[in-house]
N, C-alpha and C positions, 0 to 999 in steps of 0.2 A: 641935589641929596643932599644933606646935613653932616655935618663929620661923623656920629654919632650912626645915622643910618649903613652910611658908609665904611665902621667899625663889626655895627652889626653883617653886614650884608659877608661880610670877611673874617664870621667872628674864628671856624677852624686858624684860617692862618694865624689872624693873631696869638693864641691858641700854643699856634702847634711854636711859631719864633719868642711869643712874653718872653722865655730869659737866656733868648739869644747870646747876650751883652751884658749878662745882670754879673759874673765876673770883672770887664769891665768899670760895674756900676751904672749903667743905662738902663733903663726902662721902656719898653714901649707901653706909647700912649697914643699912638694914632696911629690909621696906615690912611693913604690914602691914594685914590687913583692920578695921574699924572701921567698927563703927556706929553714924551719928549720929540722935538724939534727934526725933520730932516727936509729934503729934498728927493724929488723925482726929475734928472735933468734927462736930456738930450741936444748929442753936439752932434753935427757934420763932424768926421774925418774923415783921413784917406785913406788908407791902409794897402800894404802892397797881400797878397795875396797869392800862394805855388800853385801851379796849375801839371797838372797828373794830363798827363797822354791822353786823348781820348782815343775813338774807335776813328773817325775820318781821318785826321790826321796820321793815323800808325797805319788804313792805306795806302795817303798817299805819299809817306815817305817808305814806305816800302813794296811801294811802285816807282818809281823816281833812283831807289836802292836798286830794283832786278833791274830795269836799266829803259822803258817807258818817263824819255827827261823831255817832255814836250810839251808844251798845255795842249794843243791837241788830242795826243797821245793818249794821254792823261782822261782828257774827256770824255774822248770815244771810252779809252776801257772799264771811267766810271759810267761812263751811259748818261750820261748827263754835254747840257752844249756849254760850249765857251765865255758862257757871256749866265750865264748860271754864278749863282751866289758861292758855288768853286771856289774863283773865280781873285773872294776875296780870303781864302782859307790862305791861297801859296805866297797873294802881299803881307799876310801873319807867320809862316815858314818864313819867306825873308826879313818884315822887322827882326824876327828877333835870332837871325843866322843861322834857324837850323837848315837853311837850303839856299842855295846859288846858285844865279842867273848866268848863263855863259852863249857864247852863238850855237850852242847846238843844242843847249834847255837850261834844264833847272837836273840841278846838282846838287847831291846832300853833302853836310858838309859833316866832321868828325863831332862838332858839336848835336846835329841831328842825329849823326846815329849812337849817339853816345843816354841820349832822350828817350830813342827807340828805343833802347836797349835796359831804359830807368838807370840810368846813371848820370840825370843830368837834369835840374827841374828850372822853371821854366816859371820868374817872379812877374805882375803881374799888377796893379796897380788901380782899385777899389773906393771908389765912395758913401762910403759908413752910413745910417745914422745912429745913431750910438748910444739907447738909456740906457743910465746908472744911476746911482743914488748915493748916497751924499747924507751921512753922518756929521748933520749946523751941531753936534755938542759937545763932541771927539772933533771936528774938521778933520773926519778923516773918508774915503770911500766905503761903500762896505755891500752886501751883498744879498740881501731880505733873505736872501732860501739858506743863506751858511747864518753860525752863531757869531755874536758880537767877540764875544772870547773865544776866537779863537785855540786855542789849547785848547775846550773843553771837548772832546769827544762824543759826549751821547747824542741818541736820534738825535736829530731836530726838523721841525715837516715847517720850517717858513713862519719871518714876521710880519703880520698884518698891517700892511699901511692904509692909517685912512687920510682923507681928505680932512684937512683940517679946517675949512674954513666949513665944513659942515659942523664940526662940533662946539655946542653953549651947552654951556653953565659947566665945565669941566674947569679943569685942573690945568692949563695947557700953557708949558714953558715958550718962554718971545723967540717966534724967527732969529734967528742973528747967522752971521757969517755966510750969506750966501754964496755958491764957485761966482765967481767972474771970471774971465779968461784972464786977466790980472796977478791975479793971483793965486792961478792952480800952477800945481808944479809937474810938468811935463814929463820926468822919469815916473811921478807915481799917478798918472790919467795913466800910462803908455803901460807899464805894469798891468793894468788893471784891466786898459781894454783885450791887452796878450794874452791874462786871464779869460777871461769870460768867451771869447773867440780863439778858442787855441790855435783854430786854421786859418789865422790870421796876421798880422806882424801893426802896428801902429808905425805911421813913416810923416804922416804930419793935418793937423785941423787945416782943414778947406778955410776954415775963417774964423772970425770971434766968435759969434751964434753963438750963448747959451739959454735953454726954453728949461727953464724951471719950476715947479710946483710943490706949494712946500704940501706935507705931509706928514700924519704923527707916527708913532707904535703907543700902545699907552701901554703901560707900564701900573705894579704897584709900587708903592713910595711905601716903608717902614717907618716910620718919627721914631728914632728912641730918644729919650733925654735924662742926666743927669741930677745929680742932685743941688748942683748951684748951674742948674737948667744950660747948661753946656747940650748941643743935638746933635746927634748922627744919625744920615738915616741908610735904608738899604735897598735897590731895585734888585723885583722881582718880577717873574712873569705868572701870566696867571692869563684865565680865555683867551681873552679877549687880547694879549699880546701875538702867539702861537697861533697861526694855523690848528693844529691839534693838541692842545692842554694837557703834558706831563708829568704837570705840579708843580712848585714854583723858584722854581732856577733861580739863585743869583745871581748878577749879571753882576759883575766882577768893574768891567769899563765903565757901565752907567754911573753904576756906583760912587767909585772916584769923583767922578766927570755932576753925577747930580753935589756931590757934600760941598763941590768946591761948588758950584753954583747956588743952594740955598743957602750956607752961607756969607757970600755977596751977596744976596737978597731974603734976610731974614724973615721981613715981610712979605712973603710971596703967600701961601694959602690963606695969607689973613686978606690979602689982599684983592686974592684970588676964588673968596671963595661967594 
């Protein structure tokens, strides 16, 4: 699509914002559809998870507390065989110091009593495949269901993530800054994981492998030009940007980053035309 065709396509946007920078000496000249770079990543991590008391554990602990202490007695009381899966639960309770084993059978511990009364929690580790997104232009993690400008409190339906390799004849900003294990900041990653999984907490990386795929989000790039040919750009949303379009909201963070990129690459729109 030619520049003129895109301008005509977005004529309403052009009319709405053509005077926005007049007092600064800038006139709106062009509207481009630009695709900004993101990455969709997957990584296997080890996380800690708080375990709450389940019904079966509750029954075993109360049975031992009531004085039924040998494995044979407990299994008979529960109506299961001694070599049934229930024996694995005894191992679990011993491992987590909820019970101890004596010559007279099992005995519930103080930790076990507190756990039974929900005054103590057990943490266990779990291997999790974590999917997350990375903003290549700002080099920050982000959630596509939340505004990049986090201080904006308008209703938001989520960004539309597009597969970059399927985009042809478009203004695509080059994908750089691919996240790698050596460049990622563990504290920021842990914060992201804990936010995305509030019932877990980041413990460690299982390995150094990161699976990443190029993704893009479409925006409108409004190009303003001054009398001495200085250029300023604004990044605004449109129907290709979000799942449900609610106007042409300004993306302040991306505007700042895109201005910096385009001033370092002044021929971007010419070379990619």
